[in-house]
N, C-alpha and C positions, 0 to 999 in steps of 0.2 A: 823847902826840905823835901827830899825825894821820898815818895811813898814806897813801902816794902814791895818788892817785885816777887812774882811767883818763883822765878828762877834767879839764883845768884850768879851762876856760871854756865854758859852755853857753848857748845861746839857747833860751828857752822861749816858744813861741807859744801864746797862749790866745785863744779866740774871745770876743767880747763876750757872746754868748748864754750862755757858761759862767758868767759872773758874775751872770746873772739868776736862777740856781737854777731853781726851779719857776715863777717868775713869767714873764709874757709880755714884761715891759718893766722896765728899770732895774736897779739893783744889789740883790742879796740879801745882807744883812749876814752871816748865818751862812756862806754860800758864800764870801764875800770873806775872812772870818776863817780858814776852813779852808784856803783857797788860800795865804794869807800864812804860816800855820804850815808848810805843805808846802814853800814856798820857803825858809823859814828852816832847815828840816831839811836842805836841800841845802847852804846856805852854811856851816852848822856843820861840815860835812865838809871845808871848805876849798875848795869849788868856787866859782869866780866865776860870778855869775848875771846874764844880760841877759834882759829880758822885753819882749815886744811883745804888747799887748792889742788886740783888735779893738773895733769899736764897734757891732756888730749888735744889741745889747740896747737901743740908743738910736736909731740911724739907720743905714740902709744902702741904697744905691741900688737894688739888685736887689729889695728888699722894698717899695720905695716908688715904683715906676715909674708908678703911676697918680696920683701926687701933683701932676703938672704941673710939677714942678721939674726943670729941665734937668740933664743929667748932671754937668757941671762943678761947678755949685753944690751939687748933691746929694752929690757926693763930698767937697766941702769940709766939708759938714755932718757927714759920716761921720768925717772926720779930726778934727773938733772933738770928736766923741763919744769917740774913742779917748783924747783928752786928759782928758776927764772921768773915764773909767774908770781911766786911769793915775794920776791924782791920788787917786782913791778907793783904789786898791791901795797907793799910797805911804802914805796915812794909816793903813791897816790894818797895814802892815809896821812903820811907825815907832811905832805904839802898842805893839808887841811889842819895841821896843828896837833895831830894825834901822836902819842908816844907808843912806839911799837918795837917788837923784837921778832926777828925771824930765827926760829930754832930748828936746826936741820938734823935729820937722822944720818946724813952724810957729812963728812968733815970738809967744810969749805970756809975756813976762817976769814977769808977776805970778804965774804958776803954774808955770813950768818954765824951765829954761835951754835955750839952743839946742843942737841936736846938733852937737858938734864932735868929730871923731874923737879927737884927742889928749887932749882933756879927758875924754871918756868912758873911754878906756883908763886914764887916771890914776885915775878914780873906782874902776874895777875893781881896780886895783893896791892901792888903799887899802881894799879889801874892802867897798866900797859896792855895793848892788844898783842896777843901771842899768835904768830903765824907759824904753824908747824909744816916744815918743808921736807922734801926727800923721801916721802912715803914712810914705810917702816924701815927703810934702809936695806931691805932684802928683796930679791926677785920673787915673782909669783904671787905677790900680794898687791892688791889695788889700793888706791887712795881712799876708797870706802873703808877698807880694813884699817888703814892708817888713822882715819877719823874715829872709828870705833875704838881703836887701841888708845889713842891719845885722850879721847873723851873719858874712857874708863880710868886711865892713869891719873888724870887731872881732876877726877871727881866732878865732872860736868853733870848738871841736872837733866840735860836733854841734848840729843843730837839733832840739829836742824839740817835736813837734807834739801838743799835748794835745787830745783829742777826747772824744766821749761813747760811743765804741765801743772794743773791745779792741785794735784795730790796723787793718791794711789787709786787706780781704776781696776775693774775686773778684767779689762782688755785694753788694748792700745787705743786711746781716744783719738789719735790722729788718723787711724784707719777705720775706726768704728764709731759712728755718730751716736749709737745707743749705748756706749760704754758707761758703766755705772761708777760714780765717784764714791769712795768710802770716806766717811767722816771719822770713823774709828774702826780699827781692825786689830785683832790680837796677833801676836807673833806666830802662834800656832796656825791660825787661819791663813795668814799671809804665806807661810811656808807650804801649807797643804794645797793652797790654790796657786802656788808659784807666781805670786804677784810682782816679783822683780823689784822689791823695794830697794835692796842693795845686793851686793854679791853675798853668797852664802856664808863665807868666813866672817864678814863684817856683821851680817845679820845674826848669826849664831852667837857672836860675842856680846852683842847688845842684849839679846834675850837672856844669856847667862848672867850678865851684870845688871839685869833689870833696868836697862837704860832705854827710856822711851825715845822714839824717833818721830819727829814732825816733818812730813814731806809737804812742800809748798812750792808755789810758782814764784821764782825770784823776780820775774818780770812784772808782777802785779805790784802797783805802787803801795808802799806801806806794809807789804806782806812780811818782810823780815822783822820789822819792829813788832808786828802783831804776834808772830811766832815766838819771838824771843821774850815777850812779856806775858806769854801764856794765853793769848786769845785763840779761839778755835778757828784757825785758818788751815786750809789744806786737810791733810789726813794725819791722825795720831795713831802710831803703831805702838802697842804696849802689851803687857802681860794680860 
């Protein structure tokens, strides 16, 4: 019998770059497989899982400003990239026996069903993994904002922000060996110190909805399971 978990439902936000592994572009199969295994380790504990994946491994406006493609069209391309990544993650999960649904903010019926709140909740109640694709469906909003929005809509207990560092630091740890890792930090302190937890729109929504954020290193073995089950890994951002 499963013991009671601290969290019933969690949102996992993964960057598109994380899916590229050591590549500069596209999906890395071993990385995708490892991520799928980590997600399944959480659902096996009885925790309902919602996932938002970015598209930066394929297309992102801020990395392609010299392309000549105007912002609205470029953001639309980025949202399509998140759908590609979501379908790839779905395939990896289902190859391991998981039951999943890709719910998209953009209408692509051949690949995903539309995001409808009640339907998504029902999928979670049926122990399906829900992958939210297409960002918010609008330009000028990042997938961080999409994760904060869907987590709020679906009443997630926490937003898990997977990164390539061990949590939130007072400065860039890759450039500063003396960077300090925060174990706990308030929303107000993170904003005041400009700690770059998430983009400001996403961050403000999480604070307004009293939705805590756990920032952790996805590359650390077992870190996702620890974060999703309430263990003190990485940094907790809260009121």
